C-alpha positions in Angstrom: 28.7 -121.8 112.6 24.9 -121.8 112.2 22.5 -124.1 114.0 22.1 -127.6 112.5 19.5 -127.8 109.8 16.9 -130.3 111.0 14.6 -130.3 107.9 14.1 -133.7 106.2 16.9 -134.6 103.8 14.5 -134.7 100.8 13.2 -131.3 101.5 16.7 -129.8 101.8 17.7 -131.5 98.6 14.8 -129.9 96.7 15.5 -126.5 98.3 19.2 -126.7 97.3 18.4 -127.6 93.7 15.8 -124.8 93.4 18.3 -122.4 94.9 21.1 -123.6 92.6 18.9 -123.1 89.6 18.2 -119.5 90.6 21.8 -118.7 91.4 23.4 -120.4 88.5 20.7 -119.0 86.2 21.2 -115.4 87.3 24.9 -115.3 88.0 26.4 -118.0 85.7 28.5 -120.9 86.8 31.8 -119.0 87.3 30.3 -116.3 89.5 28.0 -118.5 91.5 29.2 -119.5 95.0 28.1 -122.2 97.4 27.5 -119.4 100.0 25.0 -117.8 97.7 23.3 -121.1 97.0 23.0 -121.9 100.7 21.7 -118.4 101.4 19.1 -118.7 98.6 18.1 -122.1 99.9 17.8 -121.0 103.5 20.1 -123.7 104.7 23.6 -123.7 106.2 26.7 -124.1 103.9 27.6 -127.4 105.7 24.1 -128.7 104.7 24.9 -128.0 101.1 28.4 -129.6 101.3 26.9 -132.6 103.1 25.1 -133.4 99.8 27.5 -132.0 97.2 31.3 -132.0 97.8 31.8 -129.2 95.2 30.1 -126.6 93.1 30.9 -128.7 90.0 29.1 -131.7 91.6 26.1 -129.6 92.4 25.9 -128.1 88.9 26.3 -131.5 87.3 23.5 -132.9 89.4 21.2 -130.0 88.6 22.0 -130.2 84.8 21.2 -134.0 84.9 17.9 -133.3 86.9 16.7 -130.5 84.6 17.9 -132.3 81.5 15.8 -135.3 82.4 12.8 -133.1 83.1 13.1 -131.5 79.7 13.4 -134.9 78.0 10.4 -136.2 79.9 8.4 -133.1 78.9 9.3 -133.5 75.2 8.5 -137.2 75.4 5.0 -136.5 76.9 4.3 -134.0 74.1 5.7 -136.2 71.4 2.3 -137.8 70.5 1.5 -134.5 68.8 4.7 -134.7 66.7 3.0 -137.5 64.7 0.3 -135.2 63.5 -0.6 -135.4 59.8 0.9 -132.1 58.7 4.5 -131.0 59.1 3.4 -127.6 60.4 1.4 -129.3 63.2 4.3 -131.5 64.2 6.8 -128.6 64.3 4.3 -126.4 66.1 3.8 -129.1 68.8 7.5 -129.4 69.3 8.1 -125.7 69.6 5.2 -125.3 72.0 6.6 -128.0 74.2 10.1 -126.6 74.1 9.1 -123.0 74.8 6.6 -124.0 77.4 9.1 -126.0 79.4 11.6 -123.2 79.7 8.9 -120.5 80.3 7.4 -122.5 83.1 10.8 -123.3 84.7 12.8 -120.0 85.0 16.5 -120.3 85.2 16.6 -123.8 83.5 17.5 -122.5 80.1 20.5 -120.6 81.5 21.6 -123.7 83.4 21.5 -125.9 80.4 22.7 -123.6 77.8 24.5 -120.6 79.3 26.8 -121.9 82.0 30.2 -123.5 82.0 30.8 -126.4 79.7 33.9 -127.7 81.4 34.5 -130.9 83.5 31.9 -133.2 84.7 29.1 -130.6 84.3 30.0 -130.1 80.6 29.9 -133.8 80.0 26.4 -134.0 81.6 25.2 -131.2 79.2 26.6 -133.1 76.3 24.9 -136.3 77.4 21.5 -134.5 77.8 21.9 -133.0 74.3 22.7 -136.4 72.9 19.7 -138.0 74.5 17.4 -135.2 73.2 18.8 -135.8 69.6 18.2 -139.5 69.9 14.6 -139.1 71.1 13.7 -136.5 68.4 15.4 -138.6 65.8 13.4 -141.7 66.8 10.2 -139.6 66.4 11.4 -138.3 63.0 12.0 -141.9 61.8 8.5 -142.9 62.9 6.9 -140.0 61.0 8.9 -140.8 57.9 7.8 -144.4 58.1 4.2 -143.4 58.5 4.5 -141.4 55.3 6.3 -144.2 53.5 9.5 -142.1 53.1 13.0 -143.5 53.5 15.1 -141.8 56.2 18.4 -143.1 57.6 19.3 -142.8 61.2 22.1 -140.3 60.5 19.7 -138.2 58.4 17.2 -138.4 61.3 19.9 -137.3 63.8 20.8 -134.4 61.5 17.2 -133.3 61.3 16.8 -133.7 65.1 19.8 -131.6 65.8 18.6 -128.9 63.4 15.1 -128.8 65.0 16.5 -128.6 68.5 19.1 -126.1 67.6 16.5 -123.9 65.9 14.2 -124.1 69.0 17.0 -123.3 71.4 18.2 -120.4 69.2 14.7 -118.9 68.8 14.0 -119.1 72.6 17.4 -117.5 73.4 16.8 -114.8 70.8 13.3 -114.0 72.2 14.8 -113.7 75.7 17.2 -111.1 74.3 14.5 -109.3 72.4 11.6 -109.0 74.9 9.5 -106.9 72.4 9.2 -110.1 70.4 6.6 -112.3 72.0 7.0 -116.0 72.6 4.3 -116.7 70.0 6.1 -114.5 67.5 9.4 -116.2 68.1 7.7 -119.6 67.6 6.1 -118.4 64.4 9.5 -117.3 63.0 11.1 -120.6 63.9 8.2 -122.6 62.6 8.3 -120.7 59.3 12.0 -121.6 58.8 11.6 -125.2 59.8 8.3 -126.2 58.2 9.5 -125.9 54.6 12.4 -128.4 55.2 10.2 -130.8 57.1 7.5 -130.7 54.5 10.1 -131.4 51.8 11.3 -134.3 53.8 7.7 -135.7 54.3 6.8 -135.2 50.6 10.0 -136.0 48.7 12.4 -137.6 51.1 16.0 -136.5 51.7 
């Protein structure tokens, strides 16, 4: 058994979450082990288990943490979503989405590529639902600003479409490295802007 880890509890928690993001992101949920996470964090396995009783509990906490960070990032950028043109609003959203995952390696894989079962899967579903609600609220505000009628179910559908397109474009760009981030955003923007413009000009 290794020597006791005497670092402050908060420092260890941060190290464990960063390590878990790296290991889950590179190996996937099924292949990741608590041993690998402890080694990546530079702490003992008992230190990891003292905070998380299981791999599922650690993954669920990481998904919740990273999901909240993503939602906060989108919320901070949302003032741009209310720009006068549909293209500016979509561009702002795509920049915020791509920027978050580019600046936080491993987070996209944690939120979208790992196991969906059990507690962790429920956390992923909750994060997705919160994201849809926030973007739908922004869509309703934009529609109201333009004097257009938009029901909440329609706003939720629009929000899910926008988030799905952003996630798909980011994932595709990761698989096709010869396509730059700017090019991937331009492709997604071109697909989305027509629909958003039609919504702003003519309503659903």
